[in-house]
DRENPA-3360 file (N, C-alpha, C; in nm, 2 decimals, always signed):
BEGIN
1 = MTGQYTAL = -5.45/-1.86/+4.16/-5.32/-1.85/+4.10/-5.33/-1.86/+3.94 ~ -5.43/-1.93/+3.89/-5.44/-1.94/+3.74/-5.48/-1.81/+3.68 ~ -5.56/-1.73/+3.76/-5.60/-1.60/+3.71/-5.49/-1.50/+3.70 ~ -5.39/-1.51/+3.79/-5.28/-1.43/+3.79/-5.19/-1.46/+3.67 ~ -5.17/-1.59/+3.64/-5.09/-1.63/+3.53/-5.15/-1.58/+3.40 ~ -5.28/-1.59/+3.39/-5.36/-1.55/+3.27/-5.34/-1.40/+3.25 ~ -5.35/-1.32/+3.36/-5.34/-1.18/+3.36/-5.19/-1.14/+3.31 ~ -5.10/-1.21/+3.37/-4.96/-1.19/+3.33/-4.93/-1.22/+3.18;
9 = LLITSIIW = -4.99/-1.33/+3.14/-4.97/-1.36/+3.00/-5.04/-1.26/+2.91 ~ -5.16/-1.21/+2.95/-5.23/-1.11/+2.87/-5.15/-0.98/+2.87 ~ -5.10/-0.94/+2.98/-5.02/-0.81/+2.98/-4.90/-0.82/+2.90 ~ -4.83/-0.94/+2.91/-4.71/-0.96/+2.83/-4.74/-0.96/+2.68 ~ -4.85/-1.02/+2.65/-4.89/-1.03/+2.50/-4.92/-0.89/+2.45 ~ -4.99/-0.81/+2.53/-5.02/-0.67/+2.49/-4.90/-0.59/+2.48 ~ -4.80/-0.60/+2.57/-4.68/-0.53/+2.56/-4.60/-0.57/+2.43 ~ -4.60/-0.69/+2.40/-4.53/-0.74/+2.27/-4.59/-0.68/+2.15;
17 = VLLWFGYR = -4.73/-0.68/+2.15/-4.80/-0.63/+2.03/-4.77/-0.48/+2.02 ~ -4.78/-0.41/+2.13/-4.75/-0.26/+2.12/-4.61/-0.24/+2.07 ~ -4.51/-0.32/+2.12/-4.37/-0.30/+2.07/-4.36/-0.33/+1.92 ~ -4.43/-0.43/+1.88/-4.43/-0.47/+1.74/-4.49/-0.36/+1.65 ~ -4.60/-0.30/+1.70/-4.66/-0.18/+1.62/-4.56/-0.06/+1.62 ~ -4.50/-0.04/+1.73/-4.40/+0.07/+1.73/-4.28/+0.05/+1.64 ~ -4.23/-0.08/+1.64/-4.12/-0.11/+1.55/-4.16/-0.10/+1.40 ~ -4.28/-0.14/+1.37/-4.33/-0.13/+1.23/-4.35/+0.01/+1.19;
25 = QNKINDEI = -4.41/+0.09/+1.28/-4.43/+0.23/+1.24/-4.29/+0.30/+1.22 ~ -4.20/+0.27/+1.31/-4.06/+0.33/+1.30/-4.00/+0.29/+1.17 ~ -4.01/+0.17/+1.13/-3.96/+0.12/+1.00/-4.02/+0.19/+0.88 ~ -4.15/+0.21/+0.89/-4.22/+0.28/+0.78/-4.17/+0.43/+0.77 ~ -4.16/+0.49/+0.89/-4.11/+0.63/+0.89/-3.97/+0.64/+0.84 ~ -3.88/+0.54/+0.87/-3.74/+0.54/+0.82/-3.74/+0.53/+0.67 ~ -3.83/+0.44/+0.61/-3.84/+0.43/+0.47/-3.88/+0.55/+0.40 ~ -3.98/+0.62/+0.46/-4.03/+0.75/+0.40/-3.92/+0.85/+0.41;
33 = KKKEKDER = -3.85/+0.86/+0.52/-3.74/+0.96/+0.53/-3.63/+0.93/+0.43 ~ -3.59/+0.80/+0.41/-3.49/+0.76/+0.31/-3.53/+0.80/+0.17 ~ -3.66/+0.78/+0.14/-3.71/+0.81/+0.01/-3.70/+0.96/-0.02 ~ -3.74/+1.04/+0.08/-3.73/+1.19/+0.07/-3.59/+1.23/+0.05 ~ -3.50/+1.17/+0.13/-3.36/+1.21/+0.12/-3.30/+1.18/-0.02 ~ -3.34/+1.06/-0.07/-3.29/+1.02/-0.20/-3.35/+1.12/-0.31 ~ -3.47/+1.16/-0.29/-3.53/+1.25/-0.39/-3.46/+1.39/-0.38 ~ -3.43/+1.44/-0.26/-3.36/+1.56/-0.25/-3.22/+1.56/-0.32;
41 = INAKVQRR = -3.15/+1.44/-0.29/-3.02/+1.43/-0.35/-3.03/+1.42/-0.50 ~ -3.12/+1.35/-0.56/-3.14/+1.34/-0.70/-3.17/+1.47/-0.76 ~ -3.26/+1.55/-0.70/-3.29/+1.68/-0.75/-3.17/+1.77/-0.75 ~ -3.09/+1.76/-0.65/-2.97/+1.85/-0.64/-2.87/+1.81/-0.76 ~ -2.86/+1.68/-0.78/-2.77/+1.63/-0.89/-2.82/+1.68/-1.02 ~ -2.96/+1.67/-1.04/-3.02/+1.71/-1.17/-2.99/+1.86/-1.19 ~ -3.01/+1.94/-1.08/-2.99/+2.09/-1.10/-2.84/+2.11/-1.13 ~ -2.75/+2.04/-1.07/-2.61/+2.06/-1.10/-2.58/+2.02/-1.24;
49 = KKLESLYP = -2.63/+1.91/-1.29/-2.61/+1.87/-1.43/-2.66/+1.97/-1.53 ~ -2.78/+2.02/-1.50/-2.84/+2.12/-1.59/-2.76/+2.25/-1.59 ~ -2.71/+2.29/-1.48/-2.62/+2.41/-1.47/-2.49/+2.39/-1.55 ~ -2.43/+2.27/-1.53/-2.31/+2.24/-1.60/-2.33/+2.23/-1.75 ~ -2.45/+2.19/-1.79/-2.47/+2.18/-1.94/-2.49/+2.32/-2.00 ~ -2.53/+2.42/-1.92/-2.54/+2.56/-1.96/-2.40/+2.62/-1.97 ~ -2.31/+2.58/-1.89/-2.18/+2.64/-1.88/-2.07/+2.53/-1.90 ~ -2.04/+2.49/-2.02/-1.95/+2.38/-2.04/-1.81/+2.42/-2.00;
57 = IRKKTV = -1.73/+2.32/-1.96/-1.59/+2.35/-1.91/-1.50/+2.38/-2.03 ~ -1.43/+2.49/-2.02/-1.34/+2.53/-2.13/-1.21/+2.44/-2.12 ~ -1.16/+2.41/-2.24/-1.04/+2.33/-2.25/-0.92/+2.43/-2.25 ~ -0.82/+2.41/-2.18/-0.71/+2.50/-2.18/-0.62/+2.46/-2.30 ~ -0.59/+2.57/-2.37/-0.50/+2.55/-2.49/-0.37/+2.61/-2.45 ~ -0.26/+2.54/-2.48/-0.13/+2.59/-2.45/-0.05/+2.62/-2.57;
% end
């Protein structure tokens, strides 16, 4: 009976470790995706600002 409890504890521990590795890897991937998204947004904003500086908005005179 003690061997069965030991095997159950070992299997449970292995499952928890694998779940923890999966969680950690998912968190790392989420951070990488967020960083890439922020870089794309910042690049788009910079392109827009550069384009707006080339063509300034005209003031309407009445």
